[in-house]
C-alpha positions in Angstrom: -97.3 32.4 15.3 -95.8 35.4 17.1 -95.2 33.2 20.1 -93.4 30.7 17.9 -91.2 33.4 16.4 -90.3 34.7 19.9 -89.3 31.3 21.2 -87.5 30.3 18.0 -85.4 33.5 18.1 -84.2 32.6 21.6 -82.2 29.4 20.7 -78.5 29.7 21.5 -76.5 28.7 18.4 -72.9 27.8 18.6 -70.2 25.3 17.8 -68.0 24.2 15.1 -68.0 26.5 12.1 -70.9 28.9 11.4 -72.0 28.4 7.7 -71.7 32.2 7.0 -68.0 32.2 8.0 -67.1 29.0 6.2 -66.1 30.6 3.1 -62.9 31.8 1.2 -63.7 35.4 2.3 -64.1 34.3 6.0 -60.6 32.4 5.8 -59.1 35.3 4.1 -60.2 38.1 6.4 -60.2 35.8 9.5 -63.4 37.5 10.6 -66.6 35.7 11.8 -69.2 38.4 12.4 -72.3 37.3 10.5 -75.3 39.7 9.8 -78.3 39.4 12.0 -81.4 39.1 10.0 -83.3 41.2 12.6 -81.7 44.5 11.5 -79.2 43.3 8.7 -76.2 44.5 10.7 -73.1 42.5 11.8 -73.7 41.0 15.2 -76.9 43.0 15.5 -75.0 46.1 16.2 -77.7 48.4 15.1 -80.1 46.9 17.7 -77.5 47.0 20.4 -77.3 43.1 20.6 -73.4 43.0 20.1 -70.5 44.1 17.9 -67.6 42.7 15.9 -64.4 42.9 17.8 -60.8 41.4 18.1 -60.4 38.2 19.8 -58.4 38.4 22.9 -56.9 35.1 24.2 -55.3 34.2 27.4 -51.4 33.8 27.1 -51.2 31.9 30.6 -48.8 28.9 30.2 -50.1 25.5 30.0 -48.6 22.4 31.5 -45.6 20.2 29.9 -47.9 17.5 28.5 -47.8 19.1 25.0 -44.4 20.4 24.2 -45.1 21.9 20.6 -46.2 25.2 19.4 -47.8 26.6 16.4 -48.5 23.2 14.9 -52.1 22.4 15.7 -55.1 24.5 14.7 -56.6 24.1 18.2 -53.7 26.0 19.9 -54.9 29.5 20.9 -58.3 28.8 19.6 -59.7 30.1 17.3 -56.9 32.3 15.9 -56.0 29.7 13.4 -59.2 30.5 11.6 -60.6 33.8 13.0 -59.2 36.8 15.0 -62.5 38.8 14.9 -65.7 37.5 16.2 -69.0 38.9 17.6 -69.2 39.9 21.3 -72.8 40.0 22.5 -74.2 42.3 25.1 -76.4 41.5 28.1 -78.3 38.1 27.6 -77.8 38.1 23.9 -75.8 35.2 22.4 -75.2 33.2 19.3 -72.5 33.5 16.7 -74.3 36.6 15.2 -75.8 37.7 18.7 -79.2 36.8 17.2 -80.1 34.5 20.0 -80.0 34.3 23.8 -77.5 33.2 26.6 -78.3 29.8 28.2 -81.6 29.9 30.3 -82.8 33.2 28.7 -85.7 33.4 26.3 -87.9 35.8 24.2 -87.2 38.5 21.6 -85.3 40.7 24.0 -83.7 37.6 26.0 -85.2 39.0 29.1 -87.1 36.0 30.4 -85.3 33.6 32.6 -86.6 29.9 32.2 -85.6 26.8 34.0 -85.9 23.4 32.3 -85.7 19.9 34.0 -83.8 17.1 32.9 -85.4 13.8 34.0 -84.4 10.1 34.4 -85.3 8.4 31.1 -86.5 5.3 33.1 -89.2 7.1 34.9 -90.4 9.0 31.7 -93.7 7.9 30.2 -93.5 5.6 27.3 -94.7 8.4 25.1 -91.9 10.7 26.2 -89.4 7.9 25.7 -90.5 7.3 22.2 -90.5 11.1 21.4 -86.8 11.3 22.7 -85.8 8.5 20.4 -87.5 9.9 17.5 -85.9 13.3 18.0 -82.6 11.5 17.9 -83.3 9.8 14.8 -84.6 13.0 13.2 -81.3 14.7 14.1 -79.4 11.8 12.4 -81.2 12.4 9.1 -81.4 16.1 8.9 -78.7 18.4 7.7 -77.8 21.2 10.0 -78.6 24.4 8.6 -76.3 26.7 10.7 -73.0 24.7 10.8 -70.6 22.9 8.8 -67.5 20.9 9.7 -63.9 21.3 8.6 -62.5 18.4 6.5 -59.0 19.8 6.3 -56.5 21.7 8.4 -56.1 25.5 8.1 -52.9 25.0 6.2 -54.5 22.6 3.6 -57.2 25.5 2.9 -54.5 27.7 1.5 -52.8 30.8 2.9 -55.7 33.1 1.8 -58.5 30.5 2.1 -58.6 29.8 -1.6 -59.4 26.2 -0.9 -62.0 26.2 1.9 -62.5 22.5 3.1 -65.9 22.4 4.8 -68.8 19.9 4.7 -72.5 19.7 5.4 -73.3 17.4 8.2 -76.6 16.1 10.0 -77.4 17.6 13.4 -76.5 14.4 15.4 -73.2 13.8 13.6 -72.3 17.3 14.1 -71.9 16.6 17.8 -70.0 13.4 17.1 -67.5 15.4 14.9 -67.1 18.0 17.6 -66.2 15.4 20.3 -63.7 13.9 17.6 -62.2 17.2 16.8 -61.6 18.3 20.4 -59.9 15.0 21.3 -58.0 14.0 18.1 -54.2 13.6 17.9 -52.2 16.6 16.8 -50.7 16.1 13.3 -47.0 16.9 13.4 -46.2 16.4 9.8 -45.8 13.3 7.7 -47.8 10.0 7.6 -48.6 8.7 11.0 -46.5 11.4 12.8 -48.8 12.5 15.5 -48.8 13.7 19.2 -51.3 11.6 21.1 -51.0 13.2 24.7 -53.3 16.0 23.8 -57.0 16.4 24.4 -58.8 19.9 24.8 -61.7 18.3 26.6 -60.6 15.3 28.5 -58.0 14.3 31.3 -57.9 17.8 33.0 -60.0 20.5 34.4 -62.0 21.4 31.2 -63.6 17.9 31.1 -66.6 18.8 33.1 -67.1 22.5 31.8 -66.6 21.3 28.3 -69.2 18.6 28.4 -71.6 20.9 30.1 -71.7 23.3 27.2 -71.8 20.4 24.7 -74.9 19.1 26.2 -76.5 22.5 26.4 -75.8 23.0 22.8 -77.3 19.5 21.9 -80.6 20.4 23.8 -81.0 23.8 21.8 -80.2 22.2 18.6 -82.9 19.5 19.1 -85.4 22.3 20.2 -84.6 24.2 17.1 -84.9 21.1 14.9 -88.2 19.8 16.4 -89.9 23.0 17.6 -90.3 21.4 21.1 -89.3 24.2 23.3 -89.5 21.9 26.4 -87.1 19.3 25.2 -84.3 18.4 27.7 -81.8 15.5 27.5 -82.7 12.8 30.0 -80.1 11.1 32.0 -79.5 7.6 33.0 -78.9 7.1 36.7 -76.6 4.0 36.6 -75.7 3.7 40.3 -75.9 0.2 41.4 -76.9 -1.1 38.0 -75.8 -4.6 37.2 -76.3 -4.4 33.6 -77.2 -1.8 30.8 -80.9 -0.9 32.0 -81.4 1.4 28.9 -80.2 -1.4 26.3 -83.7 -2.4 25.3 -85.5 -2.1 22.2 -88.0 0.2 23.7 -85.1 2.5 24.6 -81.5 2.7 23.3 -81.6 -0.7 21.5 -81.2 -4.2 22.7 -78.7 -6.8 21.7 -78.8 -8.5 18.3 -79.4 -12.2 18.7 -77.3 -13.2 15.8 -74.4 -10.9 16.4 -73.8 -9.7 20.0 -71.8 -6.7 18.9 -74.7 -5.2 16.9 -77.8 -3.6 17.9 -81.2 -5.5 17.7 -82.9 -4.9 14.2 -86.0 -4.0 16.2 -84.3 -0.9 17.3 -84.1 2.2 14.9 -80.3 2.5 16.1 -79.5 -0.7 14.3 -79.5 1.3 11.0 -77.2 4.0 12.2 -73.8 4.5 10.7 -70.9 5.8 12.7 -68.4 8.4 11.7 -64.9 9.5 13.0 -63.9 6.1 14.4 -60.8 5.4 12.3 -58.1 7.6 13.9 -55.2 5.7 12.8 -56.3 5.9 9.1 -56.7 9.6 9.3 -53.3 10.0 11.0 -51.7 8.0 8.2 -53.4 10.2 5.5 -52.7 13.4 7.5 -56.3 14.1 7.3 -59.3 14.9 9.4 -62.5 12.9 9.8 -64.9 14.0 7.0 -67.9 12.4 8.5 -68.3 9.6 5.9 -70.0 6.7 7.3 -67.8 3.9 8.5 -70.2 0.9 9.4 -72.8 0.1 12.0 -73.0 1.2 15.6 -71.3 -1.2 17.9 -72.3 -2.2 21.4 -71.8 -5.3 23.5 -72.4 -4.4 27.1 -70.8 -6.6 29.7 -68.3 -8.4 27.5 -65.5 -5.9 28.3 -62.2 -6.4 29.8 -63.0 -7.1 33.4 -59.4 -6.6 34.4 -60.0 -2.9 33.4 -63.5 -2.6 34.6 -64.2 -5.0 37.4 -67.9 -3.6 38.1 -70.1 -0.7 37.3 -70.0 2.4 39.7 -72.2 2.3 42.8 -73.7 4.9 45.0 -70.7 4.7 47.4 -68.3 5.6 44.6 -70.3 8.7 43.6 -70.6 9.9 47.3 -66.7 9.5 47.8 -66.1 11.7 44.6 -68.6 14.3 45.6 -67.1 14.5 49.1 -63.6 15.4 47.8 -62.9 19.1 48.5 -60.3 19.8 45.7 -61.4 20.2 42.2 -57.9 19.7 40.7 -54.6 18.8 42.4 -50.9 18.2 41.4 -50.3 17.9 37.6 -53.9 18.4 36.9 -54.0 15.5 34.5 -54.9 11.8 34.6 -52.4 11.3 37.3 -53.8 13.7 39.9 -54.6 12.3 43.3 -57.5 13.3 45.4 -59.0 15.4 42.6 -62.7 15.3 42.3 -62.4 15.7 38.5 -60.0 12.9 38.1 -62.0 10.5 40.4 -65.2 11.4 38.6 -63.6 11.1 35.0 -62.4 7.7 36.1 -58.6 7.9 36.2 -58.5 7.6 40.0 -60.0 5.2 42.6 -63.3 6.1 44.1 -62.2 4.4 47.2 -58.9 5.9 47.8 -58.8 8.9 45.5 -55.4 7.8 44.2 -54.7 7.7 40.4 -54.7 4.1 39.1 -53.3 3.0 35.8 -54.8 0.1 33.8 -58.2 0.6 35.3 -61.3 2.6 34.4 -63.6 3.9 37.1 -66.8 6.0 37.3 -67.3 8.0 34.1 -64.7 5.8 32.1 -66.0 2.6 33.4 -69.4 3.1 31.7 -67.6 3.9 28.4 -65.5 0.8 28.5 -68.5 -1.5 29.8 -70.4 -0.7 26.6 -67.7 -2.5 24.7 -68.2 -0.9 21.4 -68.3 2.4 19.6 -68.6 4.3 23.0 -65.4 2.8 24.2 -63.1 4.9 22.1 -62.7 8.5 23.1 -62.8 10.1 19.6 -65.9 8.2 18.4 -67.7 7.7 21.6 -70.6 10.2 20.9 -71.7 7.9 18.2 -73.7 6.0 20.6 -76.8 7.9 21.8 -76.2 6.4 25.3 -73.3 8.9 25.4 -75.8 11.6 26.1 -77.7 9.8 28.8 -74.4 9.0 30.5 -72.9 12.5 30.4 -76.1 14.1 31.6 -75.8 12.0 34.7 -72.0 12.9 35.0 -73.0 16.5 34.8 -75.5 16.1 37.6 -72.8 14.8 39.7 -70.6 17.7 38.8 -73.6 19.9 39.9 -73.8 18.1 43.3 -70.2 18.9 43.9 -70.6 22.5 42.9 -73.5 22.9 45.3 -71.9 21.1 48.1 -68.6 22.9 48.1 -69.5 26.3 46.5 -66.0 26.7 45.2 -64.8 30.3 44.4 -63.7 30.9 40.9 -60.0 30.8 41.6 -60.5 27.1 42.5 -60.4 26.4 38.8 -56.7 26.5 37.5 -55.7 29.6 35.7 -52.4 28.4 34.7 -50.2 25.4 34.1 -53.0 22.8 33.2 -52.6 20.9 30.2 -53.2 22.8 26.9 -56.7 23.8 26.5 -57.8 23.5 30.1 -56.7 26.8 31.7 -59.4 29.0 33.0 -59.2 31.6 30.3 -58.8 29.1 27.4 -61.6 29.2 24.8 -63.4 25.9 24.4 -62.5 24.0 21.1 -64.3 24.1 18.7 -67.1 26.3 19.8 -68.1 29.6 18.1 -69.0 32.1 19.7 -66.4 31.6 22.3 -66.6 30.4 25.8 -64.0 30.2 28.4 -63.7 27.1 30.6 -63.8 28.9 33.8 -67.1 30.5 32.9 -68.8 27.1 33.3 -67.3 26.5 36.7 -70.7 27.5 38.1 -74.0 26.0 39.1 -76.6 24.9 36.4 -79.1 27.2 38.1 -77.5 30.1 36.3 -77.7 28.3 33.0 -81.4 27.6 33.0 -81.7 23.9 33.8 -82.1 21.4 36.8 -82.1 17.6 37.4 -85.3 16.0 38.6 -83.5 14.0 41.4 -81.9 17.1 42.8 -85.2 18.8 43.3 -86.9 19.0 46.7 -89.2 16.0 47.4 -92.3 17.7 46.4 -91.1 19.1 43.0 -89.4 15.6 42.4 -92.7 13.9 42.9 -94.4 16.1 40.2 -91.5 15.6 37.8 -90.8 11.9 38.3 -94.2 10.5 39.1 -97.1 12.8 38.4 -95.9 14.1 35.2 -95.3 10.9 33.3 -98.9 9.8 34.4 -100.4 13.0 33.1 -98.4 12.5 30.0 -99.8 9.1 29.5 -103.3 10.4 30.3 -102.8 13.2 27.7 -101.9 10.8 25.1 -105.1 8.6 25.5 -107.6 11.2 26.6 -109.0 11.4 23.2 -109.8 7.7 23.3 -111.2 8.0 26.8 -113.6 10.9 25.5 -114.6 8.7 22.4 -115.0 5.7 24.5 -117.3 7.5 26.9 -119.3 9.1 24.0 -119.6 5.7 22.3 -120.6 4.2 25.6 -123.4 6.9 26.2 -124.8 6.3 22.7 -124.9 2.5 23.3 -126.7 3.1 26.7 -129.1 5.6 25.2 -130.0 3.0 22.4 -130.5 0.3 24.8 -132.7 2.5 26.9 -134.7 3.5 23.8 -135.2 -0.2 23.1 -136.3 -1.0 26.5 -138.8 1.8 26.7 -140.3 0.9 23.3 -140.4 -2.8 24.4 -142.1 -1.8 27.7 -144.6 0.4 25.8 -145.4 -2.3 23.4 -145.9 -4.9 26.2 -148.2 -2.4 28.0 -150.3 -2.0 24.9 -150.6 -5.6 24.5 -151.7 -5.9 28.0 -154.3 -3.1 27.6 -155.7 -4.7 24.6 -156.2 -8.0 26.6 -158.0 -6.2 29.4 -160.1 -4.3 26.9 -161.4 -7.5 25.3 -162.3 -9.0 28.7 -164.1 -5.8 30.0 -165.4 -4.2 27.0 -169.2 -5.6 27.0 -169.7 -5.3 30.8 -167.9 -1.9 31.5 -167.4 0.1 28.2 -166.7 3.5 30.0 -163.8 2.3 32.3 -161.7 1.9 29.2 -161.6 5.4 28.3 -161.0 6.7 31.8 -158.7 4.5 33.8 -156.8 3.1 30.9 -155.9 6.4 29.7 -154.7 7.6 33.0 -152.6 4.5 33.4 -151.2 5.1 30.0 -150.3 8.7 30.8 -148.6 7.8 34.0 -146.5 5.0 32.3 -145.5 7.4 29.7 -144.4 10.0 32.3 -142.5 7.3 34.2 
């Protein structure tokens, strides 16, 4: 029980709006410094875990892609909602400094621990089924730490007298976050929006933002399930000709009656999507409120082949990893010879030049799925999103290890809004700067199985699945062994008794034939024979 408490306290909680701060008082004071239960003080200050302080944002100019100012709540994040938050000391983390930084565990956050993300196709059947059950549990469990905003800050009233927040399940929390970070800016009036804005795509923060997103996902699932060893698996789609994970045993096969739906044999066929109707929200000047909007859609392979001619292959990935520059030129979807832009899928993985009307690498997978995953704002509805982005993150990791770029390789200024080094990631609380995640995952406590050395990789991808399968059935093997031993013992006893009976019958026959002529031989030689047989 003590160990459980220590592990549980080490989860790193963040994202969206912490429940203790989503109140009229929180909106009025613009302070989000919740109490830590460990000592009852704000940010765990009495225990030296952190303190409540003013938010200091970067004023470096952003690029010309977004010409407005003071209109969108995500500008200068998180000042529209909070100007004071917890700042955690050392390895402590979380919105109240009650947890640990990525990769650190224990009551004092002093234990570094590295987890391994594995290829879903090489995991044991039991591990695959466990992953799917965790996804479904997250889809059906209200998150206890976070809520979502269902209105803009202005709609909540000047002093927060009308707080507009709502409960949400753990899986959809992440769907909403992905919607919120990429949604259109509301300029005022029905349908009056600015679409060329995205705080997590089409520029430098694409890879760091999704890295933090996945880390948070892992920790929420660990917290929900109590499985401290859980990691998000990845799908290595290099050289695939079709959707290898689109089976009923994994992420759901195709519905035979409607190819746009998931097979009824898969649990995902019952899932409802959220945040997919951006035009409706824009016309109402509203935000997605996480209401179910219909079934999960997917029709892999029946996409626009003019836009995606084929799935990415190994050569595409190697070309991208070989590019030396992280960002170039305008640092958006028109950047040439930019590793980020090629990997994101706005530039050719053969030439490095930006291409219009086509989707490559990361974008190609989204379009290939031809359904809920193919629209940016609602793409996280499809759980394949997690597998896909875990593999994209591994390619990012390869590039970081190969080139070991200095921090100043990440743009400090003039990137599109939300993407400069010093900009805090939307909508995470506590706060994380983009540039802080322009570093190897070794510093964040995780690794990818296929990036391990050959010996470690053999253990992770081949030996561990075998041992997992054995662990699942060892009780049955022991039971079968015991049952087999009992049956063998019973058969042995039957044979022994049958043998004895046969011997006794034989002795009786011999006794009747010798009894009159040699009466003394029966008592000596036959007793000795009987004793020997019994011993044998």
